[in-house]
DRENTORKOL-3810 file (N, C-alpha, C; in nm, 4 decimals):
REM DRENTORKOL-3810
@n.u->-2.8251; n.v->-2.4800; n.w->2.9315; ca.u->-2.7798; ca.v->-2.4290; ca.w->3.0585; c.u->-2.8419; c.v->-2.2907; c.w->3.0779
@n.u->-2.9048; n.v->-2.2709; n.w->3.1918; ca.u->-2.9646; ca.v->-2.1425; ca.w->3.2246; c.u->-2.8706; c.v->-2.0703; c.w->3.3197
@n.u->-2.8408; n.v->-1.9453; n.w->3.2873; ca.u->-2.7534; ca.v->-1.8634; ca.w->3.3702; c.u->-2.8399; c.v->-1.7548; c.w->3.4310
@n.u->-2.8394; n.v->-1.7432; n.w->3.5626; ca.u->-2.9261; ca.v->-1.6450; ca.w->3.6273; c.u->-3.0699; c.v->-1.6910; c.w->3.6192
@n.u->-3.1620; n.v->-1.5970; n.w->3.6087; ca.u->-3.3035; ca.v->-1.6314; ca.w->3.6061; c.u->-3.3513; c.v->-1.6761; c.w->3.4689
@n.u->-3.3114; n.v->-1.6043; n.w->3.3640; ca.u->-3.3662; ca.v->-1.6380; ca.w->3.2330; c.u->-3.2643; c.v->-1.6291; c.w->3.1198
@n.u->-3.1389; n.v->-1.6099; n.w->3.1511; ca.u->-3.0361; ca.v->-1.5966; ca.w->3.0490; c.u->-2.9828; c.v->-1.7346; c.w->3.0128
@n.u->-2.9893; n.v->-1.7696; n.w->2.8858; ca.u->-2.9447; ca.v->-1.9000; ca.w->2.8389; c.u->-2.8069; c.v->-1.8889; c.w->2.7757
@n.u->-2.7317; n.v->-1.9985; n.w->2.7813; ca.u->-2.5982; ca.v->-2.0021; ca.w->2.7218; c.u->-2.6039; c.v->-1.9697; c.w->2.5732
@n.u->-2.7102; n.v->-2.0137; n.w->2.5074; ca.u->-2.7253; ca.v->-1.9879; ca.w->2.3642; c.u->-2.7253; c.v->-1.8384; c.w->2.3361
@n.u->-2.7948; n.v->-1.7619; n.w->2.4205; ca.u->-2.8003; ca.v->-1.6166; ca.w->2.4020; c.u->-2.6615; c.v->-1.5547; c.w->2.4121
@n.u->-2.5837; n.v->-1.6009; n.w->2.5069; ca.u->-2.4497; ca.v->-1.5458; ca.w->2.5285; c.u->-2.3563; c.v->-1.5849; c.w->2.4153
@n.u->-2.3507; n.v->-1.7125; n.w->2.3826; ca.u->-2.2551; ca.v->-1.7605; ca.w->2.2831; c.u->-2.2885; c.v->-1.7138; c.w->2.1415
@n.u->-2.4145; n.v->-1.6904; n.w->2.1129; ca.u->-2.4521; ca.v->-1.6404; ca.w->1.9800; c.u->-2.3952; c.v->-1.5012; c.w->1.9531
@n.u->-2.3640; n.v->-1.4268; n.w->2.0589; ca.u->-2.3051; ca.v->-1.2938; ca.w->2.0422; c.u->-2.1651; c.v->-1.3020; c.w->1.9823
@n.u->-2.1003; n.v->-1.4179; n.w->1.9922; ca.u->-1.9656; ca.v->-1.4369; ca.w->1.9393; c.u->-1.9664; c.v->-1.4889; c.w->1.7956
@n.u->-2.0848; n.v->-1.5068; n.w->1.7403; ca.u->-2.0959; ca.v->-1.5575; ca.w->1.6038; c.u->-2.1201; c.v->-1.4427; c.w->1.5071
@n.u->-2.0734; n.v->-1.4621; n.w->1.3856; ca.u->-2.0967; ca.v->-1.3638; ca.w->1.2805; c.u->-2.2337; c.v->-1.3835; c.w->1.2185
@n.u->-2.2618; n.v->-1.3051; n.w->1.1159; ca.u->-2.3906; ca.v->-1.3146; ca.w->1.0465; c.u->-2.4092; c.v->-1.4491; c.w->0.9788
@n.u->-2.2962; n.v->-1.5148; n.w->0.9473; ca.u->-2.3022; ca.v->-1.6451; ca.w->0.8814; c.u->-2.3268; c.v->-1.7600; c.w->0.9788
@n.u->-2.3383; n.v->-1.7284; n.w->1.1090; ca.u->-2.3652; ca.v->-1.8307; ca.w->1.2083; c.u->-2.2426; c.v->-1.9068; c.w->1.2549
@n.u->-2.1248; n.v->-1.8585; n.w->1.2179; ca.u->-1.9990; ca.v->-1.9238; ca.w->1.2548; c.u->-1.9267; c.v->-1.8340; c.w->1.3543
@n.u->-1.8540; n.v->-1.8953; n.w->1.4475; ca.u->-1.7779; ca.v->-1.8161; ca.w->1.5427; c.u->-1.6815; c.v->-1.7255; c.w->1.4676
@n.u->-1.6722; n.v->-1.6016; n.w->1.5092; ca.u->-1.5954; ca.v->-1.5002; ca.w->1.4379; c.u->-1.4458; c.v->-1.5229; c.w->1.4489
@n.u->-1.3765; n.v->-1.4938; n.w->1.3392; ca.u->-1.2324; ca.v->-1.5096; ca.w->1.3332; c.u->-1.1577; c.v->-1.4198; c.w->1.4293
@n.u->-1.2175; n.v->-1.3066; n.w->1.4669; ca.u->-1.1472; ca.v->-1.2156; ca.w->1.5566; c.u->-1.1235; c.v->-1.2783; c.w->1.6939
@n.u->-1.1963; n.v->-1.3828; n.w->1.7260; ca.u->-1.1738; ca.v->-1.4526; ca.w->1.8527; c.u->-1.0366; c.v->-1.5180; c.w->1.8568
@n.u->-0.9793; n.v->-1.5454; n.w->1.7393; ca.u->-0.8480; ca.v->-1.6097; ca.w->1.7320; c.u->-0.7386; c.v->-1.5214; c.w->1.7901
@n.u->-0.7623; n.v->-1.3920; n.w->1.7966; ca.u->-0.6614; ca.v->-1.2979; ca.w->1.8441; c.u->-0.6477; c.v->-1.2989; c.w->1.9962
@n.u->-0.7492; n.v->-1.3429; n.w->2.0655; ca.u->-0.7530; ca.v->-1.3342; ca.w->2.2114; c.u->-0.7374; c.v->-1.4733; c.w->2.2722
@n.u->-0.6120; n.v->-1.5110; n.w->2.2995; ca.u->-0.5862; ca.v->-1.6454; ca.w->2.3519; c.u->-0.6544; c.v->-1.6662; c.w->2.4866
@n.u->-0.6486; n.v->-1.5676; n.w->2.5733; ca.u->-0.7143; ca.v->-1.5806; ca.w->2.7045; c.u->-0.8643; c.v->-1.6012; c.w->2.6848
@n.u->-0.9227; n.v->-1.5242; n.w->2.5934; ca.u->-1.0648; ca.v->-1.5392; ca.w->2.5640; c.u->-1.0975; c.v->-1.6760; c.w->2.5072
@n.u->-1.0099; n.v->-1.7272; n.w->2.4205; ca.u->-1.0302; ca.v->-1.8614; ca.w->2.3647; c.u->-1.0264; c.v->-1.9674; c.w->2.4742
@n.u->-0.9312; n.v->-1.9521; n.w->2.5658; ca.u->-0.9216; ca.v->-2.0489; ca.w->2.6758; c.u->-1.0476; c.v->-2.0431; c.w->2.7625
@n.u->-1.0969; n.v->-1.9222; n.w->2.7884; ca.u->-1.2187; ca.v->-1.9081; ca.w->2.8679; c.u->-1.3402; c.v->-1.9632; c.w->2.7931
@n.u->-1.3438; n.v->-1.9410; n.w->2.6623; ca.u->-1.4513; ca.v->-1.9973; ca.w->2.5801; c.u->-1.4489; c.v->-2.1492; c.w->2.5881
@n.u->-1.3291; n.v->-2.2064; n.w->2.5780; ca.u->-1.3141; ca.v->-2.3512; ca.w->2.5867; c.u->-1.3610; c.v->-2.4021; c.w->2.7233
@n.u->-1.3166; n.v->-2.3350; n.w->2.8302; ca.u->-1.3562; ca.v->-2.3766; ca.w->2.9658; c.u->-1.5079; c.v->-2.3685; c.w->2.9835
@n.u->-1.5669; n.v->-2.2593; n.w->2.9381; ca.u->-1.7120; ca.v->-2.2428; ca.w->2.9511; c.u->-1.7862; c.v->-2.3491; c.w->2.8712
@n.u->-1.7325; n.v->-2.3839; n.w->2.7558; ca.u->-1.7976; ca.v->-2.4827; ca.w->2.6697; c.u->-1.7946; c.v->-2.6221; c.w->2.7312
@n.u->-1.7084; n.v->-2.6447; n.w->2.8276; ca.u->-1.7014; ca.v->-2.7760; ca.w->2.8916; c.u->-1.8201; c.v->-2.8013; c.w->2.9841
@n.u->-1.8996; n.v->-2.6993; n.w->3.0084; ca.u->-2.0183; ca.v->-2.7133; ca.w->3.0928; c.u->-2.1407; c.v->-2.7566; c.w->3.0131
@n.u->-2.1170; n.v->-2.8107; n.w->2.8957; ca.u->-2.2238; ca.v->-2.8486; ca.w->2.8046; c.u->-2.3155; c.v->-2.9542; c.w->2.8672
@n.u->-2.4439; n.v->-2.9374; n.w->2.8382; ca.u->-2.5417; ca.v->-3.0391; ca.w->2.8749; c.u->-2.6105; c.v->-3.0823; c.w->2.7462
@n.u->-2.6781; n.v->-3.1928; n.w->2.7519; ca.u->-2.7413; ca.v->-3.2473; ca.w->2.6317; c.u->-2.8372; c.v->-3.1459; c.w->2.5698
@n.u->-2.8287; n.v->-3.1338; n.w->2.4390; ca.u->-2.9182; ca.v->-3.0447; ca.w->2.3673; c.u->-2.8649; c.v->-2.9033; c.w->2.3479
@n.u->-2.7463; n.v->-2.8750; n.w->2.3989; ca.u->-2.6881; ca.v->-2.7413; ca.w->2.3820; c.u->-2.5784; c.v->-2.7464; c.w->2.2765
@n.u->-2.6227; n.v->-2.7463; n.w->2.1528; ca.u->-2.5300; ca.v->-2.7563; ca.w->2.0403; c.u->-2.4322; c.v->-2.6401; c.w->2.0353
@n.u->-2.4757; n.v->-2.5234; n.w->2.0808; ca.u->-2.3888; ca.v->-2.4054; ca.w->2.0748; c.u->-2.2629; c.v->-2.4254; c.w->2.1586
@n.u->-2.2756; n.v->-2.4947; n.w->2.2705; ca.u->-2.1580; ca.v->-2.5197; ca.w->2.3542; c.u->-2.0664; c.v->-2.6227; c.w->2.2894
@n.u->-2.1243; n.v->-2.7191; n.w->2.2194; ca.u->-2.0419; ca.v->-2.8137; ca.w->2.1433; c.u->-1.9644; c.v->-2.7406; c.w->2.0345
@n.u->-2.0324; n.v->-2.6480; n.w->1.9656; ca.u->-1.9663; ca.v->-2.5691; ca.w->1.8611; c.u->-1.8544; c.v->-2.4838; c.w->1.9201
@n.u->-1.8804; n.v->-2.4228; n.w->2.0352; ca.u->-1.7796; ca.v->-2.3381; ca.w->2.1001; c.u->-1.6582; c.v->-2.4208; c.w->2.1408
@n.u->-1.6825; n.v->-2.5401; n.w->2.1933; ca.u->-1.5717; ca.v->-2.6278; ca.w->2.2331; c.u->-1.4896; c.v->-2.6691; c.w->2.1119
@n.u->-1.5564; n.v->-2.7047; n.w->2.0042; ca.u->-1.4865; ca.v->-2.7464; ca.w->1.8818; c.u->-1.4042; c.v->-2.6315; c.w->1.8245
@n.u->-1.4654; n.v->-2.5148; n.w->1.8133; ca.u->-1.3971; ca.v->-2.3974; ca.w->1.7582; c.u->-1.2740; c.v->-2.3621; c.w->1.8410
@n.u->-1.2922; n.v->-2.3479; n.w->1.9707; ca.u->-1.1807; ca.v->-2.3043; ca.w->2.0553; c.u->-1.0718; c.v->-2.4097; c.w->2.0647
@n.u->-1.1077; n.v->-2.5364; n.w->2.0724; ca.u->-1.0049; ca.v->-2.6404; ca.w->2.0830; c.u->-0.9255; c.v->-2.6531; c.w->1.9538
@n.u->-0.9897; n.v->-2.6322; n.w->1.8384; ca.u->-0.9179; ca.v->-2.6356; ca.w->1.7101; c.u->-0.8123; c.v->-2.5258; c.w->1.7040
@n.u->-0.8500; n.v->-2.4053; n.w->1.7409; ca.u->-0.7587; ca.v->-2.2913; ca.w->1.7339; c.u->-0.6429; c.v->-2.3101; c.w->1.8306
@n.u->-0.6736; n.v->-2.3412; n.w->1.9548; ca.u->-0.5692; ca.v->-2.3557; ca.w->2.0564; c.u->-0.4787; c.v->-2.4736; c.w->2.0233
@n.u->-0.5362; n.v->-2.5840; n.w->1.9800; ca.u->-0.4569; ca.v->-2.7016; ca.w->1.9440; c.u->-0.3616; c.v->-2.6706; c.w->1.8293
@n.u->-0.4097; n.v->-2.5990; n.w->1.7292; ca.u->-0.3256; ca.v->-2.5621; ca.w->1.6158; c.u->-0.2104; c.v->-2.4725; c.w->1.6604
@n.u->-0.2376; n.v->-2.3822; n.w->1.7527; ca.u->-0.1317; ca.v->-2.2934; ca.w->1.8023; c.u->-0.0270; c.v->-2.3717; c.w->1.8808
@n.u->-0.0711; n.v->-2.4725; n.w->1.9548; ca.u->0.0249; ca.v->-2.5541; ca.w->2.0304; c.u->0.1113; c.v->-2.6368; c.w->1.9361
@n.u->0.0512; n.v->-2.6899; n.w->1.8315; ca.u->0.1259; ca.v->-2.7732; ca.w->1.7364; c.u->0.2198; c.v->-2.6909; c.w->1.6496
@n.u->0.1757; n.v->-2.5715; n.w->1.6116; ca.u->0.2513; ca.v->-2.4896; ca.w->1.5160; c.u->0.2651; c.v->-2.3456; c.w->1.5650
@n.u->0.3411; n.v->-2.3214; n.w->1.6713; ca.u->0.3591; ca.v->-2.1820; ca.w->1.7144; c.u->0.4305; c.v->-2.1031; c.w->1.6057
@n.u->0.3888; n.v->-1.9803; n.w->1.5848; ca.u->0.4431; ca.v->-1.8992; ca.w->1.4759; c.u->0.5945; c.v->-1.8860; c.w->1.4831
@n.u->0.6480; n.v->-1.8658; n.w->1.6023; ca.u->0.7919; ca.v->-1.8420; ca.w->1.6130; c.u->0.8755; c.v->-1.9682; c.w->1.5940
@n.u->0.8132; n.v->-2.0857; n.w->1.5876; ca.u->0.8875; ca.v->-2.2099; ca.w->1.5660; c.u->0.8520; c.v->-2.2785; c.w->1.4345
@n.u->0.7605; n.v->-2.2220; n.w->1.3590; ca.u->0.7149; ca.v->-2.2847; ca.w->1.2354; c.u->0.7980; c.v->-2.2392; c.w->1.1167
@n.u->0.7930; n.v->-2.3194; n.w->1.0126; ca.u->0.8571; ca.v->-2.2804; ca.w->0.8882; c.u->0.7697; c.v->-2.1712; c.w->0.8276
@n.u->0.8246; n.v->-2.0529; n.w->0.8191; ca.u->0.7464; ca.v->-1.9350; ca.w->0.7805; c.u->0.6783; c.v->-1.9496; c.w->0.6453
@n.u->0.7437; n.v->-2.0090; n.w->0.5507; ca.u->0.6866; ca.v->-2.0206; ca.w->0.4162; c.u->0.5558; c.v->-2.1000; c.w->0.4165
@n.u->0.5482; n.v->-2.1999; n.w->0.5029; ca.u->0.4304; ca.v->-2.2857; ca.w->0.5035; c.u->0.3174; c.v->-2.2296; c.w->0.5885
@n.u->0.3490; n.v->-2.1404; n.w->0.6788; ca.u->0.2454; ca.v->-2.0868; ca.w->0.7664; c.u->0.2116; c.v->-1.9414; c.w->0.7372
@n.u->0.2798; n.v->-1.8801; n.w->0.6422; ca.u->0.2602; ca.v->-1.7369; ca.w->0.6165; c.u->0.1169; c.v->-1.7038; c.w->0.5761
@n.u->0.0570; n.v->-1.7834; n.w->0.4882; ca.u->-0.0807; ca.v->-1.7539; ca.w->0.4459; c.u->-0.1768; c.v->-1.7606; c.w->0.5638
@n.u->-0.1596; n.v->-1.8608; n.w->0.6473; ca.u->-0.2453; ca.v->-1.8739; ca.w->0.7647; c.u->-0.2235; c.v->-1.7563; c.w->0.8591
@n.u->-0.0983; n.v->-1.7168; n.w->0.8753; ca.u->-0.0656; ca.v->-1.6043; ca.w->0.9620; c.u->-0.1314; c.v->-1.4766; c.w->0.9104
@n.u->-0.1246; n.v->-1.4537; n.w->0.7809; ca.u->-0.1853; ca.v->-1.3342; ca.w->0.7225; c.u->-0.3358; c.v->-1.3344; c.w->0.7474
@n.u->-0.3979; n.v->-1.4495; n.w->0.7325; ca.u->-0.5423; ca.v->-1.4590; ca.w->0.7528; c.u->-0.5795; c.v->-1.4325; c.w->0.8987
@n.u->-0.4993; n.v->-1.4857; n.w->0.9930; ca.u->-0.5323; ca.v->-1.4760; ca.w->1.1348; c.u->-0.4888; c.v->-1.3450; c.w->1.1990
@n.u->-0.3840; n.v->-1.2836; n.w->1.1471; ca.u->-0.3229; ca.v->-1.1692; ca.w->1.2137; c.u->-0.3926; c.v->-1.0395; c.w->1.1765
@n.u->-0.4423; n.v->-0.9696; n.w->1.2741; ca.u->-0.5077; ca.v->-0.8413; ca.w->1.2503; c.u->-0.4133; c.v->-0.7250; c.w->1.2803
@n.u->-0.3185; n.v->-0.7466; n.w->1.3676; ca.u->-0.2247; ca.v->-0.6399; ca.w->1.4034; c.u->-0.2823; c.v->-0.5511; c.w->1.5114
@n.u->-0.2104; n.v->-0.5403; n.w->1.6192; ca.u->-0.2563; ca.v->-0.4592; ca.w->1.7311; c.u->-0.2183; c.v->-0.3131; c.w->1.7078
@n.u->-0.1006; n.v->-0.2913; n.w->1.6535; ca.u->-0.0517; ca.v->-0.1559; ca.w->1.6283; c.u->-0.0557; c.v->-0.1270; c.w->1.4789
@n.u->-0.0208; n.v->-0.0054; n.w->1.4419; ca.u->-0.0216; ca.v->0.0345; ca.w->1.3020; c.u->0.0756; c.v->-0.0434; c.w->1.2161
@n.u->0.1805; n.v->-0.0981; n.w->1.2750; ca.u->0.2807; ca.v->-0.1709; ca.w->1.1978; c.u->0.2261; c.v->-0.3018; c.w->1.1432
@n.u->0.1151; n.v->-0.3486; n.w->1.1927; ca.u->0.0582; ca.v->-0.4750; ca.w->1.1463; c.u->0.0255; c.v->-0.4738; c.w->0.9985
@n.u->-0.0256; n.v->-0.3618; n.w->0.9490; ca.u->-0.0618; ca.v->-0.3514; ca.w->0.8075; c.u->0.0629; c.v->-0.3596; c.w->0.7199
@n.u->0.1702; n.v->-0.2925; n.w->0.7613; ca.u->0.2958; ca.v->-0.2950; ca.w->0.6856; c.u->0.3530; c.v->-0.4363; c.w->0.6849
@n.u->0.3526; n.v->-0.5005; n.w->0.8005; ca.u->0.4033; ca.v->-0.6371; ca.w->0.8111; c.u->0.3232; c.v->-0.7312; c.w->0.7219
@n.u->0.1935; n.v->-0.7112; n.w->0.7190; ca.u->0.1064; ca.v->-0.7946; ca.w->0.6369; c.u->0.1396; c.v->-0.7778; c.w->0.4885
@n.u->0.1664; n.v->-0.6552; n.w->0.4451; ca.u->0.2026; ca.v->-0.6298; ca.w->0.3055; c.u->0.3347; c.v->-0.6976; c.w->0.2699
@n.u->0.4326; n.v->-0.6905; n.w->0.3601; ca.u->0.5599; ca.v->-0.7586; ca.w->0.3363; c.u->0.5400; c.v->-0.9093; c.w->0.3261
@n.u->0.4560; n.v->-0.9637; n.w->0.4118; ca.u->0.4300; ca.v->-1.1078; ca.w->0.4083; c.u->0.3644; c.v->-1.1482; c.w->0.2765
@n.u->0.2710; n.v->-1.0673; n.w->0.2278; ca.u->0.2060; ca.v->-1.0969; ca.w->0.0998; c.u->0.3073; c.v->-1.0938; c.w->-0.0148
@n.u->0.3981; n.v->-0.9952; n.w->-0.0127; ca.u->0.5010; ca.v->-0.9875; ca.w->-0.1173; c.u->0.5931; c.v->-1.1089; c.w->-0.1107
@n.u->0.6288; n.v->-1.1495; n.w->0.0108; ca.u->0.7166; ca.v->-1.2651; ca.w->0.0280; c.u->0.6514; c.v->-1.3919; c.w->-0.0262
@n.u->0.5240; n.v->-1.4098; n.w->0.0021; ca.u->0.4511; ca.v->-1.5266; ca.w->-0.0485; c.u->0.4485; c.v->-1.5243; c.w->-0.2010
@n.u->0.4218; n.v->-1.4082; n.w->-0.2570; ca.u->0.4166; ca.v->-1.3953; ca.w->-0.4025; c.u->0.5510; c.v->-1.4305; c.w->-0.4662
@n.u->0.6600; n.v->-1.3803; n.w->-0.4079; ca.u->0.7931; ca.v->-1.4114; ca.w->-0.4620; c.u->0.8242; c.v->-1.5602; c.w->-0.4486
@n.u->0.7878; n.v->-1.6188; n.w->-0.3359; ca.u->0.8126; ca.v->-1.7615; ca.w->-0.3150; c.u->0.7335; c.v->-1.8453; c.w->-0.4154
@n.u->0.6095; n.v->-1.8063; n.w->-0.4425; ca.u->0.5290; ca.v->-1.8792; ca.w->-0.5399; c.u->0.5907; c.v->-1.8711; c.w->-0.6790
@n.u->0.6426; n.v->-1.7543; n.w->-0.7150; ca.u->0.7073; ca.v->-1.7378; ca.w->-0.8453; c.u->0.8287; c.v->-1.8288; c.w->-0.8569
@n.u->0.9114; n.v->-1.8310; n.w->-0.7533; ca.u->1.0302; ca.v->-1.9176; ca.w->-0.7531; c.u->0.9886; c.v->-2.0639; c.w->-0.7628
@n.u->0.8884; n.v->-2.1023; n.w->-0.6860; ca.u->0.8413; ca.v->-2.2414; ca.w->-0.6892; c.u->0.7889; c.v->-2.2793; c.w->-0.8273
@n.u->0.7158; n.v->-2.1894; n.w->-0.8914; ca.u->0.6638; ca.v->-2.2163; ca.w->-1.0256; c.u->0.7775; c.v->-2.2320; c.w->-1.1260
@n.u->0.8782; n.v->-2.1463; n.w->-1.1150; ca.u->0.9935; ca.v->-2.1556; ca.w->-1.2049; c.u->1.0685; c.v->-2.2876; c.w->-1.1838
@n.u->1.0815; n.v->-2.3287; n.w->-1.0592; ca.u->1.1482; ca.v->-2.4559; ca.w->-1.0305; c.u->1.0693; c.v->-2.5729; c.w->-1.0874
@n.u->0.9374; n.v->-2.5678; n.w->-1.0765; ca.u->0.8540; ca.v->-2.6747; ca.w->-1.1325; c.u->0.8670; c.v->-2.6814; c.w->-1.2842
@n.u->0.8738; n.v->-2.5673; n.w->-1.3486; ca.u->0.8923; ca.v->-2.5642; ca.w->-1.4944; c.u->1.0253; c.v->-2.6282; c.w->-1.5311
@n.u->1.1306; n.v->-2.5963; n.w->-1.4567; ca.u->1.2632; ca.v->-2.6528; ca.w->-1.4830; c.u->1.2637; c.v->-2.8046; c.w->-1.4635
@n.u->1.1981; n.v->-2.8500; n.w->-1.3593; ca.u->1.1943; ca.v->-2.9936; ca.w->-1.3289; c.u->1.1144; c.v->-3.0693; c.w->-1.4348
@n.u->1.0058; n.v->-3.0105; n.w->-1.4825; ca.u->0.9176; ca.v->-3.0803; ca.w->-1.5766; c.u->0.9713; c.v->-3.0837; c.w->-1.7196
@n.u->1.0780; n.v->-3.0101; n.w->-1.7493; ca.u->1.1348; ca.v->-3.0104; ca.w->-1.8858; c.u->1.2083; c.v->-3.1379; c.w->-1.9143
END
């Protein structure tokens, strides 16, 4: 897809990729941006793999959020994913992240102890 006189979709969408050639995780923070990325990717024409990649990336993230919203999910099972995805908008994000890591660690210890008890 050519945008304007000589600007190609590949040029635009590559700006959202990291050095590893994969769409950057920071895009997960911007739901409006993800929705716009998804909408733009629907204009794919044959041979534009970058738009297929953009559609796959954005639909995976948005679909996962619809299936498992943070405020309705079982925190223990989604905490690791939340820590990975959450960057924190304000300074409190770092503190919250540390508490979540401690909680996961304590839960893992309890789970390991329970497994030892069960296996005896």
